[in-house]
N, C-alpha and C positions, 0 to 999 in steps of 0.2 A: 648308437645315441649315448649310450654308457658316457662316454667322453663329454656329452654332451652336460649331462646331470652332472657329475664329477666339477665341471668349471661353472655350472649354477651353482650348486654348494658352497663353493670353493668362493664366490662371489660376496654370496650371504653369510658367512660365516665371518665370527666377531667375536672380542671377549665379553665376559659377560658384564664388564662397567660398561663398557659401549653401548652394547645392547639396552639397559635400563637407564640409558641417557636420553635413551627416543620416547620417556615414558614424560607424560604432561600431568602438571601438578593438578591433582583431583581427578585423574582419568580412574577409569572402572577396568580390571583388570580379573577376567576370569581364569580357573585355572581347576584342577582335579581332585579326586578324592584321594588321599594318604601318598600311596607308592607314585601316583603318577603327577606330585609335585614336582618341580625342577627346582634343586634345591641350589643349587650353583645361582640361576637367576634370581630367585628368591634373598639369597644373602648378598647378591650385590644392591639389589634394589633398598633392602634393611641399611646396609653402607650410605646407600645413598641418603635417605630420609636420615637417618642420623648427622650426614653431613652437611643439612639445610639444602639440598641441594633438589631434594623432590618433596612436594609438600602435602599431606592427604590423601594420596591414591588409596580406594578401596579393592579390597582384595574379595572376592567371590569364590571359595574352595569346601573344601569340608575333608572334616578329619586331621586338622593340622598336628602333624605330631611334637614331639616335645624337641625334636632333634633339627626342627627348622628355625631357622633365625627370627622368623616372624612374632614366634612365640617369646622370646625375649622380653620381659618386663618394660624394660627401658624405653620400647618403642610403644606402647598403650597406646599413648594420646596424642601418635603422629601417624599414625596409619589406620584407617577405617577396616575393621573384618567383619565379613558377613561369612557365615557358614552355613551351609543346604544340611548338614548333617554333623550332630554333637557326640566327641568323643574326648580327645582330649582337651580340647579348647572349652568343656563345660566349666572350668575355674574361671577362665577368664569372661566367659559370660555372665556366669556369676554375678562376677566383681563391677561387669556393668562396662567392659572394656570392647567388648566383642560383640554383635548380637548373633541374630538365628532368622533364617526366611523360614517359616512354615511349607513343606511341600511334602508332594508325592515325588517318588526319581522318577517315575514315569513321565513326570508332567514339564520336565524341567526340557526338553527341546523344545516343545510348543511354546513356552513361556517366553524361550529366547527367539523362535523364528516368528513369534507376534508381535515383538519386541518391547513384553511388560520389564523387560530386566536389560535395556542397552547397555552393552559391553562395548569397551574401545581397543582393549588390547586380548587377546587371550595367550596364554605359556601354560606350552606339555611338556612335558618329558617324555621322551620316543626312543625307538632302539634306532641305530646304524642304520643309515638309508643301504636298501639293497640296490640290484643293478639296473632295475626297474626306475630308481628315482624315487621310492616311495620309503617313508618311515611308518612304522606302526608304535600305535598307543601301548600295545602288547596287552597286562593285564591290569592297566589303568585306562578303560575306554571310560566308561560311566557316563557320567553329564558333560567331563572336558570338554570331549572329542565333539558331541552331542553341542555344545554350546559354540565352540570354535565354528564349525563345518555351518551351523544354520543363523546365527546372529547378523540382522542385517546391516549394524551399524558396526562392526569390526574397522577398527581404522590396520593392525597390527596383530599378523599370526607369529608367535615366535617360538622357539622350540628348542629344547637341551638335549645334546644326544648324549645317553650312556650307553656305554658298552654295555652294562649290568641288566638292560633294560630287555626282558624278550620280546621275540619276536611270533605274533599269531595271526589265523589266520581271522577272516569273517570282514567284517566291515569298518574298521577301525583306523584307516590308513591316510596318512598326509603326503601328499607328492610335494616335490622339492621347490615345484614351479607354482604351488600355494601360498607357501611358505617364504615370509618377509626377512626373518632374522634366524642366526643360526646360532647356537652360543653350543661348544663341548663341556660336558663337566660329566665324570666317572665317580660313582658313589655307589655300593651296594644297598641292595632295593632292602626296606626296613621287613624284619621279620615279625610273624605274629602267630608264635606257637600256641594252640590248644592250649587251655585249662584245665587243671584236674578235674576230673568228673568226680561226681559228686551220688550218692544212693538215690537222694531224691528225683536228680536229672536222668537215670538210669529205669528211676522206675516209670517216667513218664514216656521216655524212649520205647518200653517195652509195651504200654499201653496202645503207642500209634503205629510201632509194628504193628499191630494185630489187625490193622485196618489198611495198611497196605499190601496191593495185591501186586505179584509176580507183573511184569510189564511197566510198573507205574513211572511217571516221571516225577522229580525229587526238584524244591525247592526248599534248600535249609537258610534262613539266616544266620547274621552274624552272632556268637556266643556258644557258650555253654553247653546249654540247654540245646538247640538245633544238633551242633556235635553229638550229645549222646547219644540223640536219636536214630543218625547217621551208624553211629558205633550197634545200634538194636536190628540192623537192617541187612546186617551178613549172612542169613539164610534165605535170602531173596535172589529171585533170578530176573536176568535182562532188566534191569532198571534204567532210567535216563535222566539228563540232566537238563533242565530250561530253569534257570536259576540266576539271581541278582550274582549274588558270591558264587567262586566256587576257594570251599575251605579243604583242606589237607586228609579230610575225611572221607570226600571223593575222590580222591586220587587211591586213598585206601581200599576203597568197594571196589574201583576197578582192577588194583592190584589183587583181589581177591575172585576178581570173578562176577561180581555182583552187580556193575553196570556195564553194560555191553552198548545203550541205546539203541540196539537193534528191534525194540518193538515200538517205538517212540511213533505217535501219530502227525507229528509235525517235525521237519528236518530230521528224518530219522541217521542212524550212526553218526549223528554229532551232538556234543554237547555246547548248550549256548549261553551264554551269560556276559555281563557288563565287564567283570574283577576281579579279582584273585585276592585272598589276603590268608597268609599261612607262613609257611615254611621256607627256605631258600631249595629243599627238592622240590615241595611243589611247584616252584616259580621254573628250576631246569624242566620239570615234567611238561610244561606249556610251551615252554621256548619251541616254537617250529612244528608243533604237534597239528596235522593236519586234520586229527578227529577232534581237536578243541576250537570254536569259532565265537570270537569276542567281539558283541556289536555297543553300540552305546546304550544306555537305559530309555531312551524314547521307543528302542527295537523292542529289546526285553521285558521291561517293565510293562510293555501295552497289555492292560489284561484282554484284550482282543487274542493277540498273539499267543499268552499262555493258555487261553481256553482252549487253542487248537489241541493242547496235547492232552489225548484222554487219560482220564485216571491220576489227575494230574495233582500232588501229592506237596502241600504249603506249609513249611513249619517256622512260626518265629515266636519268641518270647515277648513274656511283658511283664510290667511292675505291679498293675492293678487292678482287680476285677470286681464290677457293682455289682449286686443281685440282679439288675435288668441284663446284665451282657456287655456293658460297654467297658472298653478296654484302653487303660490311658498306658503305655508304651514308653512314652518319653518322660515324664514328671510325675511324681507325685506331692502335688501343691505345683504352686508355680514356676520353679526353678528347673529351668530347663537342664534333663539330666541324658536322655538320648532325642530320637528324635524320630521320624513317621518312616523314612528312608522307602525300602519297597513294599512295608507291610501290609497296606491296603490294598496297593497294584495287585500284591500275589492272592492276598485273601478275596478279591472279588475275582480274576481269572480262574482260581480253582473252585469256584462255586459255579463257576459257568463253565468248567469241564465237566465232560459225560466222564460220570465217575468220578469227578474229583474230590478230593475235598480238604481244609484248611483246617490246622490246628494252632492255637493261640494258647502257650506253655506258660505257666509260673509257679515255683516254688508256694505253698499256699501261707508261710511267716517267713518274716525277715524281723533280726535284730534293731531295733531303734537304738538311736546313738545314748540311751541310758541304759542298755542292755537289758531292753525286756522285750519280751516278744509278740511282736503285730502279726496279724491276719492280712492278707493280702487281696482275698475276696470279704469285701464291705459293703454294707446298705449303699453306701452314697463313696462315690470319688471323693477323695481329700479336695476341699477348697481351692481353688486354683488350679486343679488338675488339667490337660490338656486330655482332650477324647481321640487317642489315636483311629481305631477302629470301633467304628459307631454298631451299637446292639443289633443293627438292622443288616450289619454285615459279617458278622461274627458266625460261624460255622460250628467247629466243634472247643470247649474250653478243656484245658488238662493240667492239672495238678498232680504230685506223688499219690493221690486219694485217688484217683480214676480219669476218666474221659468222658462228657458229658456232651448230648447234641445240644444246643441252641436256636439252631435257625429252624422259623417258623414255628416254634414256640412262646406259648403266653408268658407274661409276666408272672405268675404265681408257678407255672411247671419251670420256669429259667428258676426262678426261686430255690426252689425242691431240688432239683439239679444242681444247682450252685454248692446249696449247702452241703451237699452230701458229697463232694471232692473238697471241702474246706477243712483242715484242721478242727480234728474233732475237738477240743479245747475251746474252741470258738464256734460251733454250731447251736450248741441254746441261743446266743446274743444275738448272732444273726437272724435264727428266727423270731427271736423277741422284735427284735429292729422292723422284719416285715410285715409283723403285724400291726405294729405301731403305723407303719408307713402305709397301710392297708391292702399290700399286696398277694397278701394270703387272707 
């Protein structure tokens, strides 16, 4: 059979320029998150657009990195960009060249299968084909694999084989028989080292660690605060992983004997995730590791699946919290800075879990462009801000001044609790504002 798959592979193998020549004007193309984007195909598409041979394709992807040819300002008015998650592309969105589709990552598979966002072509980066004819989307399964497999209107499925792409277990494979076009392009994966920690993050980590029991299952979001929380768990035992993203700190906890996944109540002995974001050491650790199972966000981020893990612990960051508990994790005001991603999926899943807890973290203050310190706990969210996690869903809120329980609490109680973890310099004015609004 392997010879059959090899022959099929050779018949579908082409050059990037020939592959993108199959794309028609105005077609919608889905890809993946960050490292899942096929850079060779993308560069060839940009070249074709610049040559006037392809007009206004639409790209659905996320976290388009600065190294991606599509980030070139020269083509900003020639390709339509629609990002499912905002990171490197935030400046393009602010300038009006890109747009953003608000979403929960856990919903994108159903959005695709229901035909709410028709896609003509899917393009994905994959590992080399195995002897059974399968490619793996490896460390970037996320919504890219979901949409490629579920969209009923797809015309073409293109894959870019990269020898640097790890192969992982789980449900993330594509068989050569279901692929229409194959391109080969080898390029090292993008590394995302964790930022240096801060004392405020460490304090938050210790507050949360006190409430994490041995045997808990972890979800840590992207960024410095969740990473710092992870480092505060080094004295725990038998932790597990069910997380949208795998960062380096999970590997460090495993090496320290903290993560074993033996006490997980859902898919025990396995790490379950949708993508990885970190260093090459992490990517090497994940490659062909039978302990790791990677699935699409439609599975990983499903709150029902999350909740099957007893003592599910979810840790995410936010930008601003109002006195009733609304969390704006995407922007302070109308300018998109980040996205919902999987935050709300895991807040809901952890709440439904037996013994589960979700923590929304933020530093108590920030410094504005004028160098003035401002509070992140505010009477009302800044005008135009997007509510990422509604006050009805928020469980615990954490700053460097403590952790407070909001779930099931009255507005009066929420106000008092949130003011108690605000920066001391702002507590009096927050109390004054709360009284003015008749909250207390």
